[in-house]
PyMOL Python script that loads the backbone (N, CA, C, O; Angstrom):
from pymol import cmd

cmd.read_pdbstr("""\
ATOM      1  N   MET A   1       0.793  -1.211   0.030  1.00  0.00           N
ATOM      2  CA  MET A   1      -0.029  -0.009  -0.021  1.00  0.00           C
ATOM      3  C   MET A   1       0.874   1.291  -0.035  1.00  0.00           C
ATOM      4  O   MET A   1       0.503   2.329  -0.584  1.00  0.00           O
ATOM      5  N   ASN A   2       2.029   1.161   0.582  1.00  0.00           N
ATOM      6  CA  ASN A   2       2.886   2.285   0.682  1.00  0.00           C
ATOM      7  C   ASN A   2       3.405   2.707  -0.731  1.00  0.00           C
ATOM      8  O   ASN A   2       3.607   3.895  -0.983  1.00  0.00           O
ATOM      9  N   THR A   3       3.610   1.759  -1.610  1.00  0.00           N
ATOM     10  CA  THR A   3       4.120   2.061  -3.023  1.00  0.00           C
ATOM     11  C   THR A   3       3.057   2.814  -3.749  1.00  0.00           C
ATOM     12  O   THR A   3       3.362   3.737  -4.504  1.00  0.00           O
ATOM     13  N   ILE A   4       1.787   2.443  -3.542  1.00  0.00           N
ATOM     14  CA  ILE A   4       0.693   3.136  -4.266  1.00  0.00           C
ATOM     15  C   ILE A   4       0.704   4.585  -3.797  1.00  0.00           C
ATOM     16  O   ILE A   4       0.682   5.496  -4.624  1.00  0.00           O
ATOM     17  N   LYS A   5       0.737   4.815  -2.500  1.00  0.00           N
ATOM     18  CA  LYS A   5       0.745   6.220  -1.953  1.00  0.00           C
ATOM     19  C   LYS A   5       1.935   6.984  -2.475  1.00  0.00           C
ATOM     20  O   LYS A   5       1.809   8.155  -2.834  1.00  0.00           O
ATOM     21  N   GLN A   6       3.079   6.351  -2.525  1.00  0.00           N
ATOM     22  CA  GLN A   6       4.328   6.957  -3.116  1.00  0.00           C
ATOM     23  C   GLN A   6       4.091   7.331  -4.526  1.00  0.00           C
ATOM     24  O   GLN A   6       4.433   8.462  -4.871  1.00  0.00           O
ATOM     25  N   ARG A   7       3.540   6.516  -5.407  1.00  0.00           N
ATOM     26  CA  ARG A   7       3.323   6.750  -6.709  1.00  0.00           C
ATOM     27  C   ARG A   7       2.383   7.805  -6.987  1.00  0.00           C
ATOM     28  O   ARG A   7       2.516   8.499  -7.995  1.00  0.00           O
ATOM     29  N   LEU A   8       1.356   7.994  -6.090  1.00  0.00           N
ATOM     30  CA  LEU A   8       0.336   9.053  -6.326  1.00  0.00           C
ATOM     31  C   LEU A   8       0.863  10.331  -5.893  1.00  0.00           C
ATOM     32  O   LEU A   8       0.570  11.323  -6.560  1.00  0.00           O
ATOM     33  N   PHE A   9       1.633  10.451  -4.823  1.00  0.00           N
ATOM     34  CA  PHE A   9       1.995  11.790  -4.326  1.00  0.00           C
ATOM     35  C   PHE A   9       3.446  12.176  -4.679  1.00  0.00           C
ATOM     36  O   PHE A   9       3.868  13.235  -4.215  1.00  0.00           O
ATOM     37  N   SER A  10       4.243  11.429  -5.447  1.00  0.00           N
ATOM     38  CA  SER A  10       5.634  11.892  -5.849  1.00  0.00           C
ATOM     39  C   SER A  10       5.787  11.854  -7.289  1.00  0.00           C
ATOM     40  O   SER A  10       4.958  11.260  -7.978  1.00  0.00           O
ATOM     41  N   GLY A  11       6.810  12.458  -7.807  1.00  0.00           N
ATOM     42  CA  GLY A  11       7.159  12.445  -9.173  1.00  0.00           C
ATOM     43  C   GLY A  11       6.178  13.301 -10.036  1.00  0.00           C
ATOM     44  O   GLY A  11       6.021  12.963 -11.210  1.00  0.00           O
ATOM     45  N   TRP A  12       5.572  14.279  -9.593  1.00  0.00           N
ATOM     46  CA  TRP A  12       4.684  15.099 -10.359  1.00  0.00           C
ATOM     47  C   TRP A  12       5.560  16.046 -11.186  1.00  0.00           C
ATOM     48  O   TRP A  12       6.408  16.729 -10.612  1.00  0.00           O
ATOM     49  N   HIS A  13       5.390  16.114 -12.505  1.00  0.00           N
ATOM     50  CA  HIS A  13       5.957  17.059 -13.340  1.00  0.00           C
ATOM     51  C   HIS A  13       4.899  17.691 -14.302  1.00  0.00           C
ATOM     52  O   HIS A  13       3.715  17.356 -14.251  1.00  0.00           O
ATOM     53  N   PHE A  14       5.369  18.600 -15.161  1.00  0.00           N
ATOM     54  CA  PHE A  14       4.467  19.410 -15.856  1.00  0.00           C
ATOM     55  C   PHE A  14       3.463  18.552 -16.805  1.00  0.00           C
ATOM     56  O   PHE A  14       2.269  18.845 -16.856  1.00  0.00           O
ATOM     57  N   MET A  15       3.981  17.538 -17.509  1.00  0.00           N
ATOM     58  CA  MET A  15       3.195  16.773 -18.328  1.00  0.00           C
ATOM     59  C   MET A  15       2.194  15.884 -17.590  1.00  0.00           C
ATOM     60  O   MET A  15       1.127  15.586 -18.127  1.00  0.00           O
ATOM     61  N   ARG A  16       2.507  15.473 -16.419  1.00  0.00           N
ATOM     62  CA  ARG A  16       1.601  14.737 -15.587  1.00  0.00           C
ATOM     63  C   ARG A  16       0.425  15.607 -15.152  1.00  0.00           C
ATOM     64  O   ARG A  16      -0.715  15.143 -15.162  1.00  0.00           O
ATOM     65  N   VAL A  17       0.662  16.782 -14.794  1.00  0.00           N
ATOM     66  CA  VAL A  17      -0.319  17.721 -14.364  1.00  0.00           C
ATOM     67  C   VAL A  17      -1.233  18.096 -15.576  1.00  0.00           C
ATOM     68  O   VAL A  17      -2.438  18.275 -15.395  1.00  0.00           O
ATOM     69  N   ILE A  18      -0.675  18.213 -16.780  1.00  0.00           N
ATOM     70  CA  ILE A  18      -1.380  18.437 -18.064  1.00  0.00           C
ATOM     71  C   ILE A  18      -2.258  17.290 -18.322  1.00  0.00           C
ATOM     72  O   ILE A  18      -3.415  17.485 -18.697  1.00  0.00           O
ATOM     73  N   ARG A  19      -1.778  16.078 -18.144  1.00  0.00           N
ATOM     74  CA  ARG A  19      -2.634  14.820 -18.454  1.00  0.00           C
ATOM     75  C   ARG A  19      -3.812  14.801 -17.494  1.00  0.00           C
ATOM     76  O   ARG A  19      -4.918  14.420 -17.877  1.00  0.00           O
ATOM     77  N   LEU A  20      -3.593  15.193 -16.297  1.00  0.00           N
ATOM     78  CA  LEU A  20      -4.716  15.071 -15.282  1.00  0.00           C
ATOM     79  C   LEU A  20      -5.739  16.123 -15.604  1.00  0.00           C
ATOM     80  O   LEU A  20      -6.943  15.875 -15.557  1.00  0.00           O
ATOM     81  N   GLY A  21      -5.236  17.342 -15.945  1.00  0.00           N
ATOM     82  CA  GLY A  21      -6.157  18.418 -16.216  1.00  0.00           C
ATOM     83  C   GLY A  21      -6.985  18.127 -17.540  1.00  0.00           C
ATOM     84  O   GLY A  21      -8.166  18.450 -17.675  1.00  0.00           O
ATOM     85  N   LEU A  22      -6.258  17.509 -18.456  1.00  0.00           N
ATOM     86  CA  LEU A  22      -6.947  17.210 -19.801  1.00  0.00           C
ATOM     87  C   LEU A  22      -7.912  16.051 -19.546  1.00  0.00           C
ATOM     88  O   LEU A  22      -8.977  16.025 -20.162  1.00  0.00           O
ATOM     89  N   GLY A  23      -7.583  15.046 -18.630  1.00  0.00           N
ATOM     90  CA  GLY A  23      -8.471  13.906 -18.445  1.00  0.00           C
ATOM     91  C   GLY A  23      -9.776  14.429 -17.735  1.00  0.00           C
ATOM     92  O   GLY A  23     -10.887  14.036 -18.091  1.00  0.00           O
ATOM     93  N   ILE A  24      -9.595  15.323 -16.727  1.00  0.00           N
ATOM     94  CA  ILE A  24     -10.822  15.927 -15.985  1.00  0.00           C
ATOM     95  C   ILE A  24     -11.623  16.766 -17.031  1.00  0.00           C
ATOM     96  O   ILE A  24     -12.850  16.667 -17.019  1.00  0.00           O
ATOM     97  N   TRP A  25     -11.054  17.528 -17.870  1.00  0.00           N
ATOM     98  CA  TRP A  25     -11.754  18.377 -18.793  1.00  0.00           C
ATOM     99  C   TRP A  25     -12.577  17.433 -19.753  1.00  0.00           C
ATOM    100  O   TRP A  25     -13.766  17.654 -19.982  1.00  0.00           O
ATOM    101  N   ILE A  26     -11.914  16.405 -20.286  1.00  0.00           N
ATOM    102  CA  ILE A  26     -12.631  15.546 -21.135  1.00  0.00           C
ATOM    103  C   ILE A  26     -13.687  14.702 -20.438  1.00  0.00           C
ATOM    104  O   ILE A  26     -14.670  14.336 -21.081  1.00  0.00           O
ATOM    105  N   LEU A  27     -13.536  14.368 -19.136  1.00  0.00           N
ATOM    106  CA  LEU A  27     -14.509  13.735 -18.361  1.00  0.00           C
ATOM    107  C   LEU A  27     -15.856  14.565 -18.250  1.00  0.00           C
ATOM    108  O   LEU A  27     -16.978  14.082 -18.404  1.00  0.00           O
ATOM    109  N   VAL A  28     -15.567  15.902 -17.957  1.00  0.00           N
ATOM    110  CA  VAL A  28     -16.766  16.834 -17.770  1.00  0.00           C
ATOM    111  C   VAL A  28     -17.402  16.888 -19.122  1.00  0.00           C
ATOM    112  O   VAL A  28     -18.631  16.955 -19.114  1.00  0.00           O
ATOM    113  N   MET A  29     -16.794  16.871 -20.292  1.00  0.00           N
ATOM    114  CA  MET A  29     -17.399  16.911 -21.643  1.00  0.00           C
ATOM    115  C   MET A  29     -18.083  15.692 -21.759  1.00  0.00           C
ATOM    116  O   MET A  29     -19.229  15.778 -22.202  1.00  0.00           O
ATOM    117  N   ALA A  30     -17.626  14.486 -21.447  1.00  0.00           N
ATOM    118  CA  ALA A  30     -18.261  13.254 -21.580  1.00  0.00           C
ATOM    119  C   ALA A  30     -19.531  13.126 -20.695  1.00  0.00           C
ATOM    120  O   ALA A  30     -20.470  12.452 -21.119  1.00  0.00           O
ATOM    121  N   ILE A  31     -19.600  13.704 -19.553  1.00  0.00           N
ATOM    122  CA  ILE A  31     -20.793  13.652 -18.678  1.00  0.00           C
ATOM    123  C   ILE A  31     -21.898  14.626 -19.335  1.00  0.00           C
ATOM    124  O   ILE A  31     -23.097  14.348 -19.352  1.00  0.00           O
ATOM    125  N   GLN A  32     -21.372  15.739 -19.845  1.00  0.00           N
ATOM    126  CA  GLN A  32     -22.368  16.682 -20.473  1.00  0.00           C
ATOM    127  C   GLN A  32     -22.963  16.148 -21.704  1.00  0.00           C
ATOM    128  O   GLN A  32     -24.143  16.400 -21.950  1.00  0.00           O
ATOM    129  N   THR A  33     -22.225  15.403 -22.533  1.00  0.00           N
ATOM    130  CA  THR A  33     -22.738  14.885 -23.770  1.00  0.00           C
ATOM    131  C   THR A  33     -23.276  13.482 -23.634  1.00  0.00           C
ATOM    132  O   THR A  33     -23.908  12.960 -24.552  1.00  0.00           O
ATOM    133  N   ARG A  34     -23.016  12.839 -22.436  1.00  0.00           N
ATOM    134  CA  ARG A  34     -23.447  11.433 -22.207  1.00  0.00           C
ATOM    135  C   ARG A  34     -22.904  10.512 -23.210  1.00  0.00           C
ATOM    136  O   ARG A  34     -23.630   9.711 -23.799  1.00  0.00           O
ATOM    137  N   ASP A  35     -21.591  10.612 -23.428  1.00  0.00           N
ATOM    138  CA  ASP A  35     -20.831   9.805 -24.331  1.00  0.00           C
ATOM    139  C   ASP A  35     -19.915   8.872 -23.629  1.00  0.00           C
ATOM    140  O   ASP A  35     -18.997   9.311 -22.936  1.00  0.00           O
ATOM    141  N   ILE A  36     -20.140   7.532 -23.789  1.00  0.00           N
ATOM    142  CA  ILE A  36     -19.322   6.596 -23.203  1.00  0.00           C
ATOM    143  C   ILE A  36     -17.929   6.519 -23.709  1.00  0.00           C
ATOM    144  O   ILE A  36     -17.000   6.396 -22.911  1.00  0.00           O
ATOM    145  N   ALA A  37     -17.730   6.584 -24.998  1.00  0.00           N
ATOM    146  CA  ALA A  37     -16.436   6.544 -25.594  1.00  0.00           C
ATOM    147  C   ALA A  37     -15.536   7.662 -25.201  1.00  0.00           C
ATOM    148  O   ALA A  37     -14.341   7.458 -24.986  1.00  0.00           O
ATOM    149  N   THR A  38     -16.101   8.879 -25.099  1.00  0.00           N
ATOM    150  CA  THR A  38     -15.330  10.049 -24.527  1.00  0.00           C
ATOM    151  C   THR A  38     -14.962   9.825 -23.077  1.00  0.00           C
ATOM    152  O   THR A  38     -13.869  10.194 -22.648  1.00  0.00           O
ATOM    153  N   GLY A  39     -15.906   9.194 -22.279  1.00  0.00           N
ATOM    154  CA  GLY A  39     -15.534   8.927 -20.991  1.00  0.00           C
ATOM    155  C   GLY A  39     -14.481   7.898 -20.810  1.00  0.00           C
ATOM    156  O   GLY A  39     -13.703   8.015 -19.864  1.00  0.00           O
ATOM    157  N   LEU A  40     -14.385   6.881 -21.650  1.00  0.00           N
ATOM    158  CA  LEU A  40     -13.320   5.964 -21.572  1.00  0.00           C
ATOM    159  C   LEU A  40     -11.973   6.601 -22.011  1.00  0.00           C
ATOM    160  O   LEU A  40     -10.895   6.252 -21.530  1.00  0.00           O
ATOM    161  N   PHE A  41     -12.110   7.537 -22.933  1.00  0.00           N
ATOM    162  CA  PHE A  41     -10.896   8.266 -23.330  1.00  0.00           C
ATOM    163  C   PHE A  41     -10.335   9.132 -22.182  1.00  0.00           C
ATOM    164  O   PHE A  41      -9.125   9.220 -21.977  1.00  0.00           O
ATOM    165  N   SER A  42     -11.209   9.727 -21.490  1.00  0.00           N
ATOM    166  CA  SER A  42     -10.830  10.606 -20.353  1.00  0.00           C
ATOM    167  C   SER A  42     -10.223   9.639 -19.216  1.00  0.00           C
ATOM    168  O   SER A  42      -9.305   9.994 -18.477  1.00  0.00           O
ATOM    169  N   ALA A  43     -10.784   8.491 -19.167  1.00  0.00           N
ATOM    170  CA  ALA A  43     -10.280   7.567 -18.027  1.00  0.00           C
ATOM    171  C   ALA A  43      -8.923   7.191 -18.291  1.00  0.00           C
ATOM    172  O   ALA A  43      -8.156   7.001 -17.347  1.00  0.00           O
ATOM    173  N   PHE A  44      -8.518   7.054 -19.573  1.00  0.00           N
ATOM    174  CA  PHE A  44      -7.094   6.667 -19.900  1.00  0.00           C
ATOM    175  C   PHE A  44      -6.265   7.854 -19.501  1.00  0.00           C
ATOM    176  O   PHE A  44      -5.233   7.623 -18.870  1.00  0.00           O
ATOM    177  N   PHE A  45      -6.601   9.162 -19.803  1.00  0.00           N
ATOM    178  CA  PHE A  45      -5.694  10.200 -19.325  1.00  0.00           C
ATOM    179  C   PHE A  45      -5.636  10.320 -17.867  1.00  0.00           C
ATOM    180  O   PHE A  45      -4.542  10.550 -17.351  1.00  0.00           O
ATOM    181  N   ILE A  46      -6.663  10.195 -17.152  1.00  0.00           N
ATOM    182  CA  ILE A  46      -6.737  10.292 -15.728  1.00  0.00           C
ATOM    183  C   ILE A  46      -5.919   9.165 -15.128  1.00  0.00           C
ATOM    184  O   ILE A  46      -5.161   9.430 -14.194  1.00  0.00           O
ATOM    185  N   TYR A  47      -6.018   7.872 -15.614  1.00  0.00           N
ATOM    186  CA  TYR A  47      -5.212   6.836 -15.061  1.00  0.00           C
ATOM    187  C   TYR A  47      -3.746   7.097 -15.295  1.00  0.00           C
ATOM    188  O   TYR A  47      -2.954   6.966 -14.361  1.00  0.00           O
ATOM    189  N   THR A  48      -3.333   7.472 -16.538  1.00  0.00           N
ATOM    190  CA  THR A  48      -1.824   7.696 -16.731  1.00  0.00           C
ATOM    191  C   THR A  48      -1.315   8.794 -15.810  1.00  0.00           C
ATOM    192  O   THR A  48      -0.182   8.760 -15.329  1.00  0.00           O
ATOM    193  N   ALA A  49      -2.193   9.774 -15.578  1.00  0.00           N
ATOM    194  CA  ALA A  49      -1.663  10.859 -14.681  1.00  0.00           C
ATOM    195  C   ALA A  49      -1.573  10.415 -13.265  1.00  0.00           C
ATOM    196  O   ALA A  49      -0.562  10.703 -12.624  1.00  0.00           O
ATOM    197  N   LEU A  50      -2.553   9.730 -12.711  1.00  0.00           N
ATOM    198  CA  LEU A  50      -2.599   9.358 -11.272  1.00  0.00           C
ATOM    199  C   LEU A  50      -1.527   8.178 -11.124  1.00  0.00           C
ATOM    200  O   LEU A  50      -0.798   8.162 -10.132  1.00  0.00           O
ATOM    201  N   ALA A  51      -1.441   7.281 -12.020  1.00  0.00           N
ATOM    202  CA  ALA A  51      -0.403   6.147 -11.868  1.00  0.00           C
ATOM    203  C   ALA A  51       0.946   6.534 -12.171  1.00  0.00           C
ATOM    204  O   ALA A  51       1.907   5.877 -11.770  1.00  0.00           O
ATOM    205  N   GLY A  52       1.063   7.644 -12.910  1.00  0.00           N
ATOM    206  CA  GLY A  52       2.442   7.981 -13.297  1.00  0.00           C
ATOM    207  C   GLY A  52       3.107   7.146 -14.328  1.00  0.00           C
ATOM    208  O   GLY A  52       4.332   7.016 -14.331  1.00  0.00           O
ATOM    209  N   VAL A  53       2.280   6.532 -15.273  1.00  0.00           N
ATOM    210  CA  VAL A  53       2.729   5.708 -16.317  1.00  0.00           C
ATOM    211  C   VAL A  53       2.606   6.437 -17.608  1.00  0.00           C
ATOM    212  O   VAL A  53       1.930   7.460 -17.724  1.00  0.00           O
ATOM    213  N   GLY A  54       3.317   5.850 -18.631  1.00  0.00           N
ATOM    214  CA  GLY A  54       3.222   6.375 -19.939  1.00  0.00           C
ATOM    215  C   GLY A  54       4.508   7.083 -20.299  1.00  0.00           C
ATOM    216  O   GLY A  54       5.387   7.193 -19.445  1.00  0.00           O
ATOM    217  N   CYS A  55       4.670   7.579 -21.545  1.00  0.00           N
ATOM    218  CA  CYS A  55       5.922   8.173 -22.035  1.00  0.00           C
ATOM    219  C   CYS A  55       5.643   9.607 -22.414  1.00  0.00           C
ATOM    220  O   CYS A  55       6.181  10.096 -23.407  1.00  0.00           O
ATOM    221  N   CYS A  56       4.776  10.328 -21.609  1.00  0.00           N
ATOM    222  CA  CYS A  56       4.566  11.676 -21.988  1.00  0.00           C
ATOM    223  C   CYS A  56       5.385  12.650 -21.031  1.00  0.00           C
ATOM    224  O   CYS A  56       5.136  13.856 -21.005  1.00  0.00           O
ATOM    225  N   GLY A  57       6.293  12.116 -20.313  1.00  0.00           N
ATOM    226  CA  GLY A  57       6.939  12.950 -19.346  1.00  0.00           C
ATOM    227  C   GLY A  57       8.486  12.934 -19.503  1.00  0.00           C
ATOM    228  O   GLY A  57       9.020  12.130 -20.266  1.00  0.00           O
ATOM    229  N   VAL A  58       9.153  13.773 -18.821  1.00  0.00           N
ATOM    230  CA  VAL A  58      10.581  13.830 -18.927  1.00  0.00           C
ATOM    231  C   VAL A  58      11.124  12.615 -18.196  1.00  0.00           C
ATOM    232  O   VAL A  58      10.793  12.420 -17.027  1.00  0.00           O
ATOM    233  N   GLY A  59      11.986  11.749 -18.868  1.00  0.00           N
ATOM    234  CA  GLY A  59      12.604  10.661 -18.288  1.00  0.00           C
ATOM    235  C   GLY A  59      11.824   9.475 -18.113  1.00  0.00           C
ATOM    236  O   GLY A  59      12.354   8.499 -17.582  1.00  0.00           O
ATOM    237  N   ASP A  60      10.510   9.428 -18.530  1.00  0.00           N
ATOM    238  CA  ASP A  60       9.728   8.316 -18.330  1.00  0.00           C
ATOM    239  C   ASP A  60      10.152   7.108 -19.228  1.00  0.00           C
ATOM    240  O   ASP A  60      10.038   5.950 -18.828  1.00  0.00           O
ATOM    241  N   CYS A  61      10.633   7.423 -20.434  1.00  0.00           N
ATOM    242  CA  CYS A  61      11.124   6.433 -21.287  1.00  0.00           C
ATOM    243  C   CYS A  61      12.571   6.111 -21.241  1.00  0.00           C
ATOM    244  O   CYS A  61      13.062   5.411 -22.127  1.00  0.00           O
ATOM    245  N   TYR A  62      13.293   6.582 -20.254  1.00  0.00           N
ATOM    246  CA  TYR A  62      14.667   6.474 -20.212  1.00  0.00           C
ATOM    247  C   TYR A  62      15.018   4.969 -19.839  1.00  0.00           C
ATOM    248  O   TYR A  62      14.475   4.372 -18.910  1.00  0.00           O
ATOM    249  N   VAL A  63      15.958   4.442 -20.644  1.00  0.00           N
ATOM    250  CA  VAL A  63      16.465   3.066 -20.378  1.00  0.00           C
ATOM    251  C   VAL A  63      17.924   3.235 -20.084  1.00  0.00           C
ATOM    252  O   VAL A  63      18.683   3.699 -20.936  1.00  0.00           O
ATOM    253  N   PRO A  64      18.337   2.863 -18.880  1.00  0.00           N
ATOM    254  CA  PRO A  64      19.790   2.977 -18.586  1.00  0.00           C
ATOM    255  C   PRO A  64      20.615   1.934 -19.244  1.00  0.00           C
ATOM    256  O   PRO A  64      20.194   0.792 -19.434  1.00  0.00           O
ATOM    257  N   GLU A  65      21.892   2.377 -19.617  1.00  0.00           N
ATOM    258  CA  GLU A  65      22.851   1.498 -20.260  1.00  0.00           C
ATOM    259  C   GLU A  65      23.240   0.437 -19.448  1.00  0.00           C
ATOM    260  O   GLU A  65      23.438   0.648 -18.252  1.00  0.00           O
ATOM    261  N   SER A  66      23.393  -0.809 -19.982  1.00  0.00           N
ATOM    262  CA  SER A  66      23.870  -1.892 -19.190  1.00  0.00           C
ATOM    263  C   SER A  66      25.384  -1.801 -18.992  1.00  0.00           C
ATOM    264  O   SER A  66      26.134  -1.361 -19.863  1.00  0.00           O
ATOM    265  N   LYS A  67      25.782  -2.234 -17.818  1.00  0.00           N
ATOM    266  CA  LYS A  67      27.250  -2.197 -17.530  1.00  0.00           C
ATOM    267  C   LYS A  67      27.850  -3.531 -17.758  1.00  0.00           C
ATOM    268  O   LYS A  67      28.563  -4.072 -16.913  1.00  0.00           O
ATOM    269  N   ALA A  68      27.541  -4.093 -18.971  1.00  0.00           N
ATOM    270  CA  ALA A  68      28.140  -5.448 -19.342  1.00  0.00           C
ATOM    271  C   ALA A  68      29.601  -5.354 -19.588  1.00  0.00           C
ATOM    272  O   ALA A  68      30.118  -4.317 -20.002  1.00  0.00           O
ATOM    273  N   ALA A  69      30.237  -6.392 -19.343  1.00  0.00           N
ATOM    274  CA  ALA A  69      31.684  -6.508 -19.662  1.00  0.00           C
ATOM    275  C   ALA A  69      31.985  -6.333 -21.067  1.00  0.00           C
ATOM    276  O   ALA A  69      31.508  -7.074 -21.926  1.00  0.00           O
ATOM    277  N   GLY A  70      32.779  -5.355 -21.323  1.00  0.00           N
ATOM    278  CA  GLY A  70      33.211  -5.097 -22.798  1.00  0.00           C
ATOM    279  C   GLY A  70      32.287  -4.074 -23.460  1.00  0.00           C
ATOM    280  O   GLY A  70      32.676  -3.440 -24.441  1.00  0.00           O
ATOM    281  N   ASN A  71      31.152  -3.915 -22.972  1.00  0.00           N
ATOM    282  CA  ASN A  71      30.118  -3.001 -23.502  1.00  0.00           C
ATOM    283  C   ASN A  71      30.027  -3.177 -24.999  1.00  0.00           C
ATOM    284  O   ASN A  71      30.540  -2.355 -25.759  1.00  0.00           O
ATOM    285  N   GLU A  72      29.363  -4.269 -25.436  1.00  0.00           N
ATOM    286  CA  GLU A  72      29.280  -4.743 -26.831  1.00  0.00           C
ATOM    287  C   GLU A  72      28.637  -3.718 -27.701  1.00  0.00           C
ATOM    288  O   GLU A  72      28.783  -3.853 -28.915  1.00  0.00           O
ATOM    289  N   ALA A  73      27.959  -2.731 -27.258  1.00  0.00           N
ATOM    290  CA  ALA A  73      27.283  -1.694 -28.048  1.00  0.00           C
ATOM    291  C   ALA A  73      28.372  -0.876 -28.823  1.00  0.00           C
ATOM    292  O   ALA A  73      28.130  -0.465 -29.957  1.00  0.00           O
ATOM    293  N   ASN A  74      29.517  -0.653 -28.234  1.00  0.00           N
ATOM    294  CA  ASN A  74      30.541   0.052 -28.857  1.00  0.00           C
ATOM    295  C   ASN A  74      31.448  -0.643 -29.832  1.00  0.00           C
ATOM    296  O   ASN A  74      32.207  -0.019 -30.573  1.00  0.00           O
ATOM    297  N   ASP A  75      31.338  -2.071 -29.809  1.00  0.00           N
ATOM    298  CA  ASP A  75      32.120  -2.932 -30.684  1.00  0.00           C
ATOM    299  C   ASP A  75      31.447  -3.313 -31.917  1.00  0.00           C
ATOM    300  O   ASP A  75      31.441  -4.489 -32.280  1.00  0.00           O
ATOM    301  N   VAL A  76      30.841  -2.327 -32.629  1.00  0.00           N
ATOM    302  CA  VAL A  76      30.108  -2.609 -33.789  1.00  0.00           C
ATOM    303  C   VAL A  76      31.035  -2.558 -34.995  1.00  0.00           C
ATOM    304  O   VAL A  76      31.836  -1.638 -35.156  1.00  0.00           O
ATOM    305  N   GLU A  77      30.896  -3.598 -35.852  1.00  0.00           N
ATOM    306  CA  GLU A  77      31.643  -3.745 -37.130  1.00  0.00           C
ATOM    307  C   GLU A  77      30.748  -3.385 -38.290  1.00  0.00           C
ATOM    308  O   GLU A  77      29.586  -3.791 -38.305  1.00  0.00           O
ATOM    309  N   TYR A  78      31.220  -2.666 -39.226  1.00  0.00           N
ATOM    310  CA  TYR A  78      30.363  -2.190 -40.341  1.00  0.00           C
ATOM    311  C   TYR A  78      30.952  -2.895 -41.622  1.00  0.00           C
ATOM    312  O   TYR A  78      32.165  -3.093 -41.703  1.00  0.00           O
ATOM    313  N   GLU A  79      30.124  -3.253 -42.576  1.00  0.00           N
ATOM    314  CA  GLU A  79      30.459  -3.869 -43.773  1.00  0.00           C
ATOM    315  C   GLU A  79      29.931  -2.938 -44.949  1.00  0.00           C
ATOM    316  O   GLU A  79      28.753  -2.583 -44.980  1.00  0.00           O
ATOM    317  N   GLU A  80      30.770  -2.595 -45.826  1.00  0.00           N
ATOM    318  CA  GLU A  80      30.359  -1.709 -46.909  1.00  0.00           C
ATOM    319  C   GLU A  80      29.644  -2.621 -47.922  1.00  0.00           C
ATOM    320  O   GLU A  80      30.102  -3.705 -48.282  1.00  0.00           O
ATOM    321  N   VAL A  81      28.398  -2.056 -48.384  1.00  0.00           N
ATOM    322  CA  VAL A  81      27.628  -2.808 -49.372  1.00  0.00           C
ATOM    323  C   VAL A  81      27.615  -2.008 -50.634  1.00  0.00           C
ATOM    324  O   VAL A  81      27.329  -0.811 -50.664  1.00  0.00           O
ATOM    325  N   LYS A  82      27.939  -2.729 -51.676  1.00  0.00           N
ATOM    326  CA  LYS A  82      28.115  -1.977 -53.136  1.00  0.00           C
ATOM    327  C   LYS A  82      27.089  -2.493 -53.969  1.00  0.00           C
ATOM    328  O   LYS A  82      26.981  -2.102 -55.131  1.00  0.00           O
TER     329      LYS A  82
END
""", "prot")
cmd.dss("prot")
cmd.show_as("cartoon", "prot")
cmd.util.cbc("prot")
cmd.orient("prot")
């Protein structure tokens, strides 16, 4: 339970706030027009904002480099194709 609380209340950045605001705005529109599809669309934005998931923020898609022996990524050989 502690991890859910940490995820909800930490790591807020600009894009996360924008997603929450956009989700709430779309939810209000969905309620006014009584449209289920728009409501599901807003639920997606609200979920991504509250859960802190998705690739819309700074560093959310960051994948650290592996510290493998020899670092094979730098040992690339190229072959010329004619």
